[in-house]
N, C-alpha and C positions, 0 to 999 in steps of 0.2 A: 197191199196197196190200198184196199178199202179202209183199213184201220188208220193208215197214214193220212188219207184224205179227211177222215172224220176228226182226227187229232188236230190237223191244220185248221179245219173249220171252227172247232171249239176254241183253239188258240186265237183265231181272228176275232171271234165274238168277245172273248175276255179282254183282249188288247184294246179293242175299240171302246168297250165300256170303261175300262180303267183310264184311258187317255182322255176321253170326253168328260168323265167325272172330274179328273184333275183340272182340266181346262175350265169346266163349269165353275169350280170353286175358286180357281186362281184369278180369273178375270173379275170376279165379284169381290175378291179380297183387295183389289187395287183401291187406293184412296179416291173417294168420289165415285158416284155412280153415274149412269147415263143421264139421269134427270139433271144432276148438278152440272155436268159438262155441257149438255145441250142448252140448258137455261142460260148459261153465261154468268158473268160477274154481277150484272145489274138486275138479275131476277130476284124477286123477294122470296122469303121462305115459304109463303103461302103458294106462290106460283110454282116453286120447285116441288112442293108437296102434291099439287094438282097434277103436274106433269108426271111425277113418280107414280101416282095412282093410274093415270091414263096408260102408262107403259106397263102396268102390272108389277112394278118393282116394290110395292108396299107389302106384298105377300112374303111369307117366311121363305127362307132358302130351301127348306124341304119341299114346300108346295111348288115353288118354281121348278125344282128339280124333277118332281113327278110330272108336272105339266109339260116340261121340256121333252121328257122321254115319251110321253103320250103323243106329242106332236110328231116325234121321230118315228114312232110305230106306224103312223099314218103316211109316212113319206114326206112330211112337211118340215122344212128347215126354218120356217118362221119368216117374219118381216124384219127388215133393218130398223132399228130404233131411231136412226138418224133421219132417214128419208122415207120410211114405210114402204120400201120396195121389197119384193120377194128376194130372199137370199139366193134362191136358185137362179134367178135372173142375173144377179150380180156375179155369181160364179161363172155362168155361161159367157158373160161379157168379158171377164178378166182371164178366163182359162186359156183362150187361144194364144195370148202373148206368152204366158208362163210355159205352156206346153211347147210352143215353138222354140223358146229359149232353152228349155231343158233338153228337148230332143236334139237340137243343134250342138249343145254342149256335150251331150252323151256320145254322139257320133264322133265328135272331134276327140274327146278323151279316149274313146275306144280305139280309134285309128292310131293316135299317137302312142298311147300306152302299150297296146298289144304289139304294134309294129316295132317300137323301140325296145320293148322287153324281149321279144323274140331275137332280134338282131344282137342285143347285148348278151343274152344268155347263150346263144350258139357260139359266140366268140368271146369268152370271158377274158378280161384283161386287155382287149383290143381297143382301138380308137373309139368305136361306137359305144363300148361298155363304159369307158371313162367319161365320154360325153353324156351318156344317160345318167351316170351317177351325179354329175354336176347339175344336169337339168332337173332331175328328181329332187335333189336337195334344195335347189332354189324354189321349185314348185311347191314343195311342202312347207318351206319356211316363210314365203311371202303371204301376208294377209290378203284376202280377196279384195277388200275395199281399197287397200293401198295400191295393189297391182292394177285395179280398175282405173284409179286416178292416173297412174302412169300411162296407161294405154290411151286414155282420153287426152292427156297433155300432149303426147307424141303424135298419135294418128288422127285425132279430131281437131285439136287446137292448132298445132304447128303444121302438119301436113294437109289437114282438111280433107282426108279421105273418107271420113265417117262423120255422121252427125254427132254433136256433143252429147245431147241427152234426148230421150224420148224417141217416138216414132215419127219420122218426117211427114208421111202421108198415110193416114189411117185408111186401110183397105187395099192399098197398093202392095201386093204380096212381095214382089221383088225388092222394092224399096224398104219395106219393113224387115225383110230378111237381111238385107245389107246393113241395116241399123242394128241388127242383133249379133253381128259378127264379133265386135269387141266384147260385149257382155258374155257371149257364149265362150269365147276364148278365156276370159277371166274365170269363168266357172270351170272350164275344162282343165286348166293347167294343174291344179293340185290333184284332181282326180286322175288325170293321165299319169302323174308321178306315182301315185299309189298303185295303179294298174301295171305300170312298167316294172316297178320293183317286185311285185308279186309274180308277174309273168316271168321275169328273169330268174327268180328263185325256183319256180316250178320247172323251167327248162333245165336249169343246172341239176335239179334232182333227177330229171329224166335222163340226162347225159351219163349219169352213174348207174343207170339201170342195167340189168343183165342183158336185155335184148339189144341194147346199143353196143355193148362190148362184143356180143356175138356177131352182130351185123358188121362191125368194124373189122373183127377178126376174119370174117369171110370176104372182106374187100368190097363191101357195099359202098355205093357212091355216097358222097357227103350229102347231096341234095335229097336222096331217098331217105337217109337216116334223119335228116332235119325235118322232113315232112312227117315222119312218124313221131318224132319228139314233140313237134308242135301239136299234133292231133291228140297226144296223150296228156300234154300239159294244159291245154286250154280248158277242159272241163273243171280243172281245179280252181280256176279263177272266176267261175260263174257266181259263187256267193258274193264275191267282192263287187262284181258288175251289178248284181241285183241291189246291193247296199248303195252303190253310187247312183244308180238310176232312181231308186226310191228316195234317196236323200236329196236329189237335185231339186225336188219341188220345194223343200224347205230351204235349200241352199240359195234359191233365187231371191230370198228376202233382202239380203244385203246388197246383192248385185242390182236388183231392180231399184233399190233406193239410190245407189250411186249413179246409175244411168237414167233414172227418171222414167222407167218403163211402167206402163199402166197394167201390171199383172196382179196375180194373187198376192205376191209378196208385199207390194206397196199397199194393196187393199187391206191386208191383215194389220199392217202397222197403223194405218189410218183408223181402222176399227178399234184397235186397242186404245189409241189416243182418245177416241170418242166414247169409249166404253160401250161400243156397239156389240153386245154379247152375241146375238144371233149370227152376225157375220163372222166373228171370230170362231164360233163353234162350227159354222158351216164349212169354212175353209179347213178347219182341223179335221173334220170328218172326211173331207175329200183327200187331204194329205195322208191321213192314217190308212184309209182304204187303199190308196195307190201304193203306199209303202209296203203294207202287209201283203197285198196281192202280188206285187212284183217279186217279193222274196219267196212267196209260196210257189210261183211259177218257176223261179230259179231253182228251188229245191227239187221240184218235180222234174225239171229238165235235166238236172245233174243226176237224179235217180235213174232216168231213162237212158242217159248217155253213158253212165258207168255201171256196167253189170255187177261190179263188186259191191255196190251199195244197195242192191235190190234185196228185199227180204220176202221170203215166201209168205 
């Protein structure tokens, strides 16, 4: 167990370094830098140069890279180049919206995916199984942005049950959660489809196991067998659940754009357009940290839940 934890910690450090290095180089490779974008079209070359020096962009890429990691080592994510606000404050302002959206979407996808997968797997070929096949096919085929527009058109524009875009009343928790229902379902559908398919496959594998045949041969009740099948099948979907939960943070980018939600997804798109490097890098750090941590916890949970995976 100790070796496993050490390996995972080393893997986390290497992953974080590699991703941040890639993002550091990629955002600076985009045409135009922050000084050019912030200066606008009417700014003279001399003014752009002065702005570039004030932002520290005249230094070589290597010096900027070393300075960036020096700031990170002190726990400092830097200041936004656009408005000189601390990146940490921007993250704290935008994170609640994205976290609420991702959490609601994850719970929805978990309930739909696991519930539908269990019912379909326990009765293969039945009505629920055929319905789940149709639903998962549609869920995996529909692009999120297109499905989001359909939901807005039906439930927000025609029926007027939900707000069209944005959060209607900042700070009113119930109203804000109601406004997150459509975007959360938009995020949840494709993920519920993947979870349902894997759950069904795991259940079908368990139904052919020796203990199920033995239990049926002894006349065990169907409900009792189904309970054991579900208990043995669910640990196998933990890695997928971790991938979906970790990927929800990045998955919100498109959905927040469609629904006009002031979260991290919209913030990183605005920052990329403004070449606001510290904000892009700060959001990336948060996303990678959450993604790797969730997957590490899922691996550890699966290790503890399944004795066959434990290594002395």
